[in-house]
C-alpha positions in Angstrom: 67.7 93.9 108.7 69.5 95.2 111.8 68.1 94.2 115.3 69.3 96.6 118.2 68.8 95.4 121.9 69.0 97.8 124.6 69.0 97.0 128.3 67.8 99.5 130.7 67.0 100.0 134.3 63.1 100.1 134.3 61.4 103.5 135.0 62.1 105.4 132.0 59.0 107.6 130.2 57.6 106.6 127.3 59.4 110.0 125.7 62.7 108.9 126.9 61.9 105.4 124.9 60.8 107.0 122.0 64.1 109.2 121.9 66.4 106.1 122.6 64.8 104.3 119.5 65.2 107.3 117.4 68.5 107.9 118.0 69.8 104.1 118.0 68.0 104.1 114.8 69.9 107.2 113.5 73.2 105.6 114.6 72.6 102.3 113.0 71.6 104.2 109.8 74.6 105.9 109.6 77.0 103.1 110.7 76.2 100.4 108.1 73.7 102.3 105.8 70.6 100.4 106.4 67.4 101.9 105.6 65.3 103.4 108.7 62.3 100.9 107.8 64.7 98.0 108.3 66.1 98.8 111.6 64.3 97.3 114.8 65.4 98.6 118.1 64.4 96.2 121.3 64.3 97.9 124.6 64.5 95.3 127.6 63.5 96.8 130.9 64.9 95.3 133.9 63.2 96.0 137.1 65.2 97.3 140.0 64.7 93.6 141.8 66.3 92.0 139.1 69.9 93.5 139.5 72.6 94.7 141.9 75.7 96.8 142.2 78.2 95.9 144.7 76.1 92.9 146.3 73.2 94.8 146.9 70.0 95.1 145.0 69.5 98.2 142.9 66.1 98.6 145.0 67.8 98.3 148.1 70.3 100.9 146.8 67.3 103.6 145.7 68.7 103.3 142.1 
């Protein structure tokens, strides 16, 4: 059973997350021949205060 973890910045809409799950599932099915019902996609949303770019938090950068 393939399990795929996707890390992304918080702030995406539910529609965008649904699209991500669909496209990742399709890619895994194509790559390894796994049946759709066996593919699990986990989305980890990371708050903008919890990562930085160039020594500055993403929140401060307005990202």
